[in-house]
Residue frames as a rotation matrix with the C-alpha (Angstrom) as fourth column:
MET 1
0.392 -0.150 -0.908 11.61
-0.403 -0.915 -0.023 111.33
-0.827 0.375 -0.419 47.49
ALA 2
-0.705 -0.708 -0.033 13.59
-0.376 0.334 0.865 109.00
-0.601 0.622 -0.502 45.25
ASN 3
-0.473 0.608 0.637 10.39
0.719 0.685 -0.120 107.30
-0.509 0.402 -0.761 44.12
LEU 4
0.576 0.690 -0.439 8.81
0.330 -0.687 -0.648 110.66
-0.748 0.228 -0.623 43.25
PHE 5
-0.041 -0.696 -0.717 11.92
-0.629 -0.540 0.560 111.63
-0.777 0.474 -0.415 41.30
LEU 6
-0.882 -0.298 0.365 11.80
0.028 0.740 0.672 108.38
-0.470 0.603 -0.645 39.34
LEU 7
-0.012 0.956 0.292 8.07
0.771 0.195 -0.606 108.83
-0.637 0.218 -0.740 38.73
ALA 8
0.496 0.146 -0.856 8.81
-0.209 -0.937 -0.281 112.24
-0.843 0.318 -0.434 37.22
LEU 9
-0.510 -0.778 -0.367 11.16
-0.616 0.033 0.787 110.49
-0.600 0.628 -0.496 34.76
THR 10
-0.084 0.570 0.817 8.34
0.257 0.805 -0.535 108.31
-0.963 0.165 -0.214 33.42
PRO 11
0.826 0.424 -0.372 7.85
-0.231 -0.348 -0.909 110.33
-0.515 0.836 -0.190 30.18
LEU 12
0.075 -0.886 -0.457 11.52
-0.992 -0.114 0.058 109.78
-0.104 0.449 -0.888 29.33
ALA 13
-0.582 -0.267 0.769 11.23
-0.349 0.935 0.060 106.08
-0.735 -0.233 -0.637 30.11
TYR 14
0.402 0.805 0.436 8.32
0.176 0.399 -0.900 105.73
-0.898 0.439 0.018 27.70
ARG 15
0.825 -0.187 -0.534 10.54
-0.559 -0.414 -0.719 107.22
-0.087 0.891 -0.446 25.00
ASN 16
0.866 -0.501 -0.015 13.14
0.500 0.866 -0.018 104.53
0.022 0.008 1.000 25.83
ALA 17
0.750 -0.613 0.247 15.75
-0.575 -0.790 -0.213 107.10
0.326 0.018 -0.945 26.88
ARG 18
0.428 -0.671 -0.606 19.10
0.220 0.727 -0.650 105.37
0.877 0.145 0.459 26.92
ALA 19
-0.451 -0.664 0.597 20.37
-0.370 -0.470 -0.802 107.38
0.812 -0.582 -0.033 29.90
LEU 20
0.153 0.615 0.774 17.69
-0.976 -0.030 0.216 105.90
0.156 -0.788 0.595 32.17
ARG 21
0.555 0.118 -0.823 18.64
-0.264 0.964 -0.040 102.29
0.789 0.240 0.566 31.58
PRO 22
-0.484 -0.766 -0.423 21.42
0.206 0.370 -0.906 102.09
0.851 -0.525 -0.021 34.23
LEU 23
-0.741 0.282 0.609 19.22
-0.652 -0.516 -0.555 103.91
0.158 -0.809 0.566 36.75
ALA 24
0.351 0.929 -0.121 16.31
-0.892 0.371 0.260 101.54
0.287 0.016 0.958 36.06
CYS 25
0.278 -0.335 -0.900 18.57
0.007 0.938 -0.347 98.51
0.960 0.090 0.263 36.34
PHE 26
-0.801 -0.591 0.095 19.99
-0.034 -0.113 -0.993 99.74
0.597 -0.799 0.071 39.66
TYR 27
-0.438 0.721 0.538 16.52
-0.898 -0.385 -0.215 100.49
0.052 -0.577 0.815 41.03
ALA 28
0.541 0.631 -0.556 15.19
-0.620 0.746 0.243 97.07
0.568 0.213 0.795 39.99
GLY 29
-0.134 -0.691 -0.711 18.19
0.176 0.689 -0.703 95.43
0.975 -0.219 0.029 41.67
VAL 30
-0.880 -0.148 0.452 17.62
-0.366 -0.395 -0.843 97.32
0.303 -0.907 0.293 44.91
MET 31
-0.004 0.969 0.247 13.93
-0.999 -0.017 0.051 96.37
0.054 -0.247 0.968 44.91
LEU 32
0.429 0.074 -0.900 14.80
-0.275 0.960 -0.052 92.73
0.860 0.270 0.432 44.19
LEU 33
-0.581 -0.722 -0.375 17.21
0.210 0.312 -0.927 92.65
0.786 -0.617 -0.030 47.14
ASN 34
-0.704 0.401 0.586 14.66
-0.699 -0.538 -0.472 94.43
0.126 -0.742 0.659 49.34
GLY 35
0.367 0.907 -0.207 11.95
-0.863 0.415 0.288 91.88
0.347 0.073 0.935 48.54
MET 36
0.234 -0.370 -0.899 14.32
0.082 0.929 -0.361 88.97
0.969 0.011 0.248 49.08
GLY 37
-0.777 -0.585 0.230 15.48
-0.126 -0.214 -0.969 90.49
0.616 -0.782 0.093 52.37
HIS 38
-0.268 0.765 0.586 11.96
-0.961 -0.252 -0.111 90.71
0.063 -0.593 0.803 53.81
THR 39
0.651 0.515 -0.558 11.30
-0.532 0.834 0.148 87.11
0.541 0.200 0.817 52.82
ILE 40
-0.042 -0.770 -0.637 14.59
0.203 0.618 -0.760 85.80
0.978 -0.161 0.130 54.20
PHE 41
-0.796 -0.257 0.548 14.24
-0.415 -0.428 -0.803 87.74
0.441 -0.866 0.234 57.45
THR 42
0.216 0.928 0.303 10.78
-0.960 0.145 0.240 86.22
0.179 -0.343 0.922 57.94
VAL 43
0.621 -0.036 -0.783 12.17
-0.097 0.988 -0.123 82.71
0.778 0.152 0.610 57.48
LEU 44
-0.359 -0.882 -0.305 15.08
0.314 0.193 -0.929 83.37
0.879 -0.429 0.208 59.84
GLY 45
0.605 0.658 -0.449 13.09
0.677 -0.127 0.725 85.38
0.420 -0.742 -0.522 62.40
ARG 46
0.529 -0.486 -0.695 15.97
0.392 -0.587 0.709 87.80
-0.753 -0.648 -0.120 62.85
THR 47
0.945 -0.322 -0.051 18.31
-0.216 -0.500 -0.839 90.12
0.245 0.804 -0.542 60.98
VAL 48
-0.200 -0.978 -0.052 21.39
-0.489 0.146 -0.860 89.66
0.849 -0.146 -0.508 63.15
SER 49
-0.420 0.012 -0.908 21.82
0.479 0.852 -0.210 87.42
0.771 -0.523 -0.363 66.17
SER 50
-0.879 0.034 -0.475 20.83
0.434 -0.356 -0.828 90.18
-0.197 -0.934 0.298 68.62
VAL 51
-0.659 0.678 -0.325 17.77
-0.691 -0.717 -0.092 91.48
-0.295 0.164 0.941 66.70
HIS 52
-0.869 0.470 0.154 14.76
0.490 0.858 0.151 89.14
-0.061 0.207 -0.976 66.83
PHE 53
-0.672 0.728 -0.133 11.19
-0.723 -0.684 -0.093 89.99
-0.158 0.034 0.987 65.82
PRO 54
-0.136 0.704 0.697 7.88
-0.127 0.686 -0.717 88.18
-0.983 -0.186 -0.004 65.69
ARG 55
-0.939 -0.169 0.300 7.08
0.243 0.291 0.926 86.51
-0.244 0.942 -0.232 62.40
PRO 56
0.438 -0.486 0.757 6.25
0.890 0.113 -0.442 87.58
0.129 0.867 0.482 59.76
ALA 57
-0.545 -0.714 -0.440 8.76
0.716 -0.669 0.200 90.39
-0.437 -0.206 0.875 59.39
SER 58
0.265 0.611 -0.746 7.42
0.045 -0.781 -0.623 93.80
-0.963 0.131 -0.235 58.53
GLY 59
-0.057 -0.220 -0.974 7.12
-0.888 -0.435 0.150 94.16
-0.457 0.873 -0.170 54.78
PHE 60
-0.746 -0.275 0.607 6.74
-0.092 0.945 0.314 90.42
-0.660 0.178 -0.730 54.23
TYR 61
0.077 0.889 0.452 3.28
0.517 0.351 -0.780 90.63
-0.852 0.294 -0.433 52.68
SER 62
0.807 0.192 -0.558 4.34
-0.302 -0.678 -0.670 93.25
-0.507 0.709 -0.490 50.14
SER 63
-0.167 -0.986 0.017 7.63
-0.503 0.100 0.858 91.50
-0.848 0.135 -0.513 49.27
PRO 64
-0.163 0.102 0.981 6.08
0.672 0.740 0.035 89.30
-0.722 0.665 -0.190 46.53
PHE 65
0.862 0.493 0.115 4.97
0.433 -0.601 -0.672 92.49
-0.262 0.629 -0.732 44.77
LEU 66
0.514 -0.769 -0.380 8.50
-0.623 -0.639 0.451 93.92
-0.590 0.005 -0.807 45.03
LEU 67
-0.369 -0.668 0.646 9.98
-0.043 0.707 0.706 90.71
-0.929 0.232 -0.289 43.66
GLY 68
0.169 0.536 0.827 7.47
0.814 0.398 -0.424 90.50
-0.556 0.744 -0.369 40.83
ALA 69
0.951 0.222 -0.213 7.81
0.098 -0.875 -0.474 94.16
-0.292 0.430 -0.854 39.86
SER 70
0.244 -0.934 -0.260 11.61
-0.652 -0.356 0.670 94.06
-0.718 0.006 -0.696 39.87
ILE 71
-0.408 -0.344 0.846 11.73
0.312 0.818 0.483 90.88
-0.858 0.461 -0.227 37.78
TYR 72
0.536 0.677 0.504 9.23
0.750 -0.109 -0.652 92.42
-0.387 0.728 -0.566 35.37
MET 73
0.805 -0.302 -0.511 11.45
-0.342 -0.939 0.016 95.53
-0.485 0.162 -0.860 35.17
PHE 74
-0.262 -0.948 0.182 14.48
-0.384 0.276 0.881 93.40
-0.886 0.161 -0.436 34.28
ILE 75
-0.176 0.276 0.945 12.46
0.722 0.689 -0.067 91.58
-0.669 0.671 -0.320 31.61
ARG 76
0.830 0.551 0.084 11.21
0.477 -0.626 -0.617 94.84
-0.287 0.552 -0.782 30.10
LEU 77
0.467 -0.748 -0.471 14.70
-0.547 -0.663 0.511 96.36
-0.695 0.019 -0.719 30.17
ARG 78
-0.466 -0.658 0.592 16.04
0.045 0.650 0.758 93.37
-0.884 0.380 -0.273 28.30
ALA 79
0.112 0.606 0.788 13.23
0.883 0.303 -0.358 93.47
-0.455 0.736 -0.501 25.73
SER 80
0.934 0.246 -0.258 13.60
0.134 -0.913 -0.384 97.22
-0.330 0.324 -0.886 25.17
ARG 81
0.063 -0.979 -0.196 17.36
-0.357 -0.206 0.911 96.84
-0.932 0.012 -0.362 24.73
LYS 82
-0.382 -0.171 0.908 16.78
0.615 0.686 0.389 94.61
-0.689 0.707 -0.157 21.73
THR 83
0.508 0.660 0.554 14.52
0.856 -0.315 -0.410 97.18
-0.096 0.682 -0.725 20.08
SER 84
0.898 -0.159 -0.411 16.68
-0.100 -0.982 0.160 100.21
-0.429 -0.103 -0.898 20.89
ASP 85
-0.044 -0.996 0.078 19.96
-0.160 0.084 0.984 98.66
-0.986 0.031 -0.163 19.66
SER 86
-0.116 0.013 0.993 18.66
0.803 0.590 0.086 97.71
-0.585 0.807 -0.078 16.22
């Protein structure tokens, strides 16, 4: 549901709406942590000492896309900040 809500805000994002910047930054941070988590859990083979799972962890194959998309979002946010502040 959150993803659908954010998708509905796309027209505002294309207009570089200032109010969306904190939300976009938060969302990119969550996706970055999510991608890193799937990768780290695959390397460790567990989340906590009592929860083990076969490797690779679920979500491991899509985690590079999460990492790439979140880094790209941070780059675009930084670039759009320069144009909106001037």
